[in-house]
N, C-alpha and C positions, 0 to 999 in steps of 0.2 A: 714539238707535240703538248698541244694542251687533258691538262687529267684532269681529272672529279678530285674536286675537296671534299671527303668527307665529312657529315658531319654529325654528332648526336643526338639521334636518334627521342622526340618529346613524345612523352604519351599523351592522346586530346579525350581530353572525359567523353566527348559525345563516339568517340569510336573503340569503347565496352556496350555496345549494343550490338546483337547478334543478328544476322539478320536470316531469315528463314530460306533466301538462297532462290534458284528456279524455277520454279514449276511449273506444269504440262504447257502445251499452246494456246492463245488465244483464251477464250472466260474474261472476267475483268479481274483477273492479275495484279490488278493497280493497282486494286487500297490497298491499303498498306506503306507501295514505293516509299522512302521519307529516306534525307535530309540525316546523316549520322554521326559525321566531321565538314571539317572547312580548315583547312590546310595555306596558311600562308608559306607564298612560290619564292617567285620573282616580280619583277616590275611590269606592267603589265600586259600579266599572257594572255596571249593569239592563241596558239596551237594544243597540240596533244595527241597523241598518242599510248595501248596502252600494249603488253606485251603477259596478254594470259599466261604466258607458260612459265610464268620464271615475279606475276606476279606484280611487277612494277606498273608506274607512269612514268611519260617524259613530257614538260611541257616546254615553249618556247617561250623565253622574257625577254620580250619587244626590246622594253628602253634597256634593263639591267644588259642586257647581251649572252643572256646567255641559257643553259638548261637545268630546271632542278629537278631530282627522277626521286622516286614515292616511293615510297614501300606498302605493295596496295593491302601488309598483313597491314602494319600501326600505323596508316593515313598518317604518315610521318615526308615530315622531306627526307634522306641523308644522305646526299650530295648538292652539288652545286657545279659545274663548267661553264665556264667559261667560251663562249662557242662563234664570238667573233659579231657584227654590225646584222642588228635587225631582223632573228631569225621569227621566220613561219611561220614554216605547215614541216611538221612534222612523219615519219612516218619508220614505221619497225617490221624489220624479218627475222618472224615470230623462230626458223630454223634455224638462220645464220646467228643471230644477234647483233646482227647489224646497225643502229640510228641513221635514220637521213637526213636531215637538218634545211628544206631552202631556204634563202634567206632571201629577205625582200627588198623594197626604195630597185624595183627597177635593176635589183645585182640578176645576177645569174648566174652564182654557186650554189655548188650539193655539196655541206660536211655528212663526214662515210665517221660514226661515231664505235667504234669495237667494246658491246654491251659485259664482254666478258673483264678485259683489263681497263675500258672507259676511260682507254686515249681516239685522240682526233685521229684516225689514221687515213685520213685520205680529202680531199676535197677538189670534184673538177668543175666546172664550164657547161653549161648547158642555152645553146645559144650569142646571142647579143644582144647587154643593155637595150632599154626600152622595148624591149616585147612583149612585157608585163604578164611576166610571167607569175600562176598565183598559186597553185597545191599541188602539191605531190600523192603522188601512194604504192606502194607495194606488192606483188605478189610474192608470197610465201612459199609458195609450189613450185617454179618457174626462176626464184631471184631476176628478179626485175625490178625496175624504180619506173613513174609513168610523172611525169611533169607536164603540166598543161597553164597557158593561159590566153588571151586578148584571145585570137584564133590560133592558137603553135596546143599540137603537140607531142614531145620526144614519149621516147624506149626504150631506155637505158636498159643495158648491161648491171645487178647490182655485185659484182665482183669485177671487173674491169671495166667499170664504168665509161665502156659505147655506146655513144647512142648505135642502135637498134633499127633503129627504125623511127618514123615522122610524116606530120603530116601537117600539111597550109596551104588553107586558109579550112578553117578546120570548125562547124559553129558561130558564136561571137559575144562578145567579153567574157572568156572560161572565168571562173573562177570557183567550181565545185567539182570535184576528182572524185572514182569510188571502182571499184573493182573487184571485180565477186574473184575468187585464186581460183573457184573449179573450175567456174566452161569459161574463164580469159575473156572475160567484155572487160570494156573499160565502159565509165559513163561517163556526161563529161558533161557538165550546162551550166547555167552563165547568161549574163541581161539580157541577148541576144534575142530574147523569150525561140527556145531550141534546148529540145536535149537531146544529144549526137551520143551513139552508144558504136562500141569500135571493138574489131573482133582485132585481136591484138595480137593473135601469132601470124594474122598477112597488114598487120594494120591496115586495115582499109572498116571504113563506115558501114555496119551493117541496117543503121537505124538514126533520121537524122527528123526528128520528128521538131515541126516549129508548131508552137505552145500559145497563142495568143491570149491577149490576157495577162501574163505568166511572166515573171520577171524574175526566173529562177537564179538560186541567190548561190545553195549547193547543197548534194545529192548526196544522199547513204542508197546499197542496194539491202537487198531484207533474200540472201543467200541460201535460206530454202524454200520460201514462196516466191520467191526471183519478184518480186515488188517493187520499187524503186517508188524513192520521197525525194524530193523535191524542196522544197523551203521559197516563196516570196516575198520576200523583209517591203516589199509597197504596197500589195491589200493584203498582207496579215495573215497567209496563206499556206497548208502542208498541204502539197500537188501530189499526188499516190497516182502511182501509173502500174497496172496490173499485164506481163507481160504473158501473162496467161493466160489473158480473156480480148484481146487481140489490142494488143495495148489500150486498156478503156481508164481512161483519166479520170480520177474526186478530185475532190479540195473541198478542205477539210478547214475547218476559220478557226485560227491556235492567235491571231493577237499580238501583240507586243514585238512586232516589226522581228519576226524569225529570222534565224543566222543561223545557224546549220545543225546538223539531225545527224542522230545517228542510231545502228539499228540490232536491237541486241533477235536475233533468230533465232535464238531458243527459243523465250520470255512469247514471239511473235510480238513484237512492239514497239512503238519509237519515240527515239524523246527528241523536241527540239524545243532549241536553246530561242528565247522572247531575250536579244540584246534590250528589248527599252524597256519589258516586262518585269527584268528581274526575276522571271521561272521559267521552269522548265516547262511544258505540259508535256503529255504522254498523248500518243497515242496507239489504243488497239487494230492490229492488223487486223485481227479477224471483220472486225463490222467499219474499220476506217472511224470511227468517233472518237473525243477528244473522251481521257474518262482519270485528269488526276490531274493538277497543276500545284510544280510544287517550287516554294519559294528557296530562291538563291543569289549570291552575293551582286552585288553591279556591275550591270554589260555581262552578260553573261555572251558571253562566244565561238568557244568552241569546247564539240565535246566526244566523251569515246568512250566506250564500253567491255568491259572484262563477262564476256557471258563466260568465265567459269564459274564469279563467286557472283555476280549476277549487279555490278556496282556499274555505272552515269557516272562520269567523272565530268565537273564544268569546267571554265574557267571565267572567275570571272572579273573579268579585264577593267573598274575602278575597283577593284577589295583586292586588286595582288593574291587573291584568293584562290583554292581549286573547293568545290564546292560536289563530295561525294555522296553519290543517293543510293539506300540499299532497294536492290527487284524485290520485289516479293514473289 
């Protein structure tokens, strides 16, 4: 079994800033969003996940083949764990305290880590090599793991690791996945210019939206407003789909080759990584307008939100760091 290697936390001067927490939804709450810490992690961080209950952040370091665990209070790495080749995507079940890691480069392996004992407790395979599986997500309410990529979708029991359902073909060039725990809907975005919405209870497609002139990269959902946010890294846009308004679509120019997107459902803000612009754009969900631009490290690739402390965590692939943004 792989064991966590515990490190002594080091205080970061930037972490002495005390944020104001997350105000109400809407408004111009992005004023004051700012960087409060930059945390060195492993080599080429490409995936990130947050456990808001335990105030921890987990980072996939693709080149160093390990995971960094960050204490969200101290803004410091407290452990590093070897996880195997090319960890690419990571998700946390905050109920069972299990962490799931999908390995890249056409691998089919998912590693499972016990967040209490910090052991790798299992590995399991999904599909076969060459399927192009790219991303995974977790529903903490149903204890299910979702893996997708290429034109494939899998639903997996988070405790037995058995495949419960699958779809093929579905979508095209799938690279993004998001789950709404409460509704059970799974959202898939891909380079095939479409958004696919799946009812995970029945593994059926409930909506397939061809989006001409949109090259979908990543996807996130606001679990309060049920707006869906996608990034188009070809045209530099964020694509916003309002499910409560007949799936109406809005394009918001963010620039900088946007990659991943994450949503704070409490403050009604979306944060978009600009992979080329070395920054994060903040969108006010009530107006669909970019209201702030926050400098980050080089090559912002992945982002996760802790809605409890109103912080966003951004992986900086060129600098091997994580930037911490305190929301207001």
